N, C-alpha and C positions, 0 to 999 in steps of 0.2 A: 582356391583352386576352382571348384565348380559352383559354389554357392554356399549359402549358410544352412539354414534349418532344413533338414531332410525329413523330419518327423511330420506326419500328417495323421497318424492313426492313434496313438497313445490314449484313446478314450475307451471307457467301458462300453459294452454293447448289450442291448436288450435281447435276450434269447427267447422271449415270449414268456418265460417264467420269472426271471430276475436278471439283474445286470451282472455280467461276468467280465473279468479283465482279460483273460487269455482265451481266445476263440480258436476254433478249428476253421481253417481256410482251405478247402479242397479245390485245387486248380482244375478247371474243366479240361477234359482230355484233349480237345483240339488245341489247347494252349500249352500242353506239356513241352518243355524245352524252349519256349518262347520267352526268354528272360534276358535282362541285360547281362547277367553273368555268362550266359551261353553265347550271346551275340557280340559283346564287346571284345576287343583284343584283350588278352590276359593282363597285359601291363596297365591298360586303362581301367579294367575292372578292379585291379589291386589298388590303384590310386583312389577310386571311388569308394570302395568298401572301407579302406583305412580312414578316409575322411568322415565317413558315416560313424565309425567307431569312436573317433575323436570327438565328433559332435555330441555323441551320447556319453562322453566321459568314460569310455571303455567299460560300460555297464549295459546290461540288458534293459531295454526300454520297458519291458513288461514287469519283470520280477527283481530288477536291480542286481542280478548276479554278475559277478566278475569272472574272468577267465576267457576261454575260447568263445568268440562271438561269430555269428553268421549275419551277413547283410541280407535282410529280408525285403522283398519287393511288396509294396502295398498297392493292391489293385482294386479298382471299382468296376463292377460289372453292371451294365445297363441292359437288362434283358429285353426291353422294348426296342432299343435301337441296335441290339446285338453288338455293343461296343465294350471292349475291355480296355480300361484306361489305367496306365501306370501312374500313380499319384505320388509316390514317395518311396523312400528307403529308410529302414530302421535297423538298429542293432538288436539282435536277439541272442540269448544264450542257446546252447545246443538243445536243451530240454524244451524251451519255449518253441524253438523251431520245429522240433519233432511233433509237438502238439499241433502247431499250425498245419503241418503236413502229415497228419496222423495216418493217412493211407500209405504213404511211403514208409513211415515208421513201422507199420504193421508188416510190410514186406521185409524190411531190415530185421525185424524181430524173428520172422519165420526163417530167415537165413542165418539166424544165430548171431547177428551183428549188433543187436540192441536189446536191452531188457525193457520190454513193453510195460511191465508193471511199474517201472520208474517213470515212464511217460504218463501213465494214468495217475500215479501219485503226485506228479508235478502239477497236472491240471487241477486236481482236487485241492492241493495246497495253495496254489496261486489264487484260485477262485473261491477258496474257503467253502467248498461244496462237497456233496456226497457223490457216489457212483451213479445214482439215478440222474443227477444233473448232467453228468458226462454222457450217459447213454442217450438222454433226450437231445442234448446239443449235437451229438454225433449223428443221430438219426435225421435231425433237421438239416445238418450240413450235407449228409449223404444224399438226401432227397433233392436238395438244391444242386448238388454236383451232377446227379443223374439228368436233371432237366437241362442244365447248362452244357453238359457234354454233347448234347444234340444240336447245339447252335454253331453256325459258321460265323466266328467272331471277326469283327474289325478291331485291330489292335492299334492303340495310339498312346502317346504321352499326354499327360495333362499340360495345361498352359505353363504351370510352374516348372514341370520337368522339361518342357521344351526350352525354357530359358537356361536350364542347367546343361542340356544337351542340344544346342542349336544344330539343326540340320539332320538330326537322327530320325530315322524312320524304320520301323520294324519291317516294312515291305522292302526297303532298299537293302537292309542287312540280309534279309532272307534270300534275296536274289543275288547276293554276293557282289553287288555293284560298289559297295563301300570297301575301301582299302584301309589297311591298318594305318598307313601314314596320314590318312585323312583325319584320324583321331588325334594326332599329335597337336593340332591347332586348338583342341579343347583343353 
């Protein structure tokens, strides 16, 4: 359909203290809603996400959980050039996705829609760490979010993603110049 390997992330990251497998990724506020899920026609997004799940053998890339999966976008932020680049798509279980978007998870918890203690427990279990590591990692992510939320971002696809979605442009989609039938050729 669109291409083969969607994964680009699957690596542990150094948080300054030690390597962790499941990281918090707070999306800068100017980029909220700027995602393939929100910009592609629903039929196209459904094809893409199902292919991502199949590529990952219907398991979470981070913790190997089976069950309901979320297609998560992997972004790279270049603070010097003010560029947000979509580099890939990965399959995540609901709990890993809640950790990645812990700010949204907190909102859902306050609304009574999510047990936040389960999100915390999942972070600790996957990373084999204590609450202090979570607090430290969250503080680092929140500080980075604060800085990045003040940037006017240029949004683009990586070269690899451009091959999967030729002709796609975040600017074109945002100005509604792209029509749903134009996606049928992909």
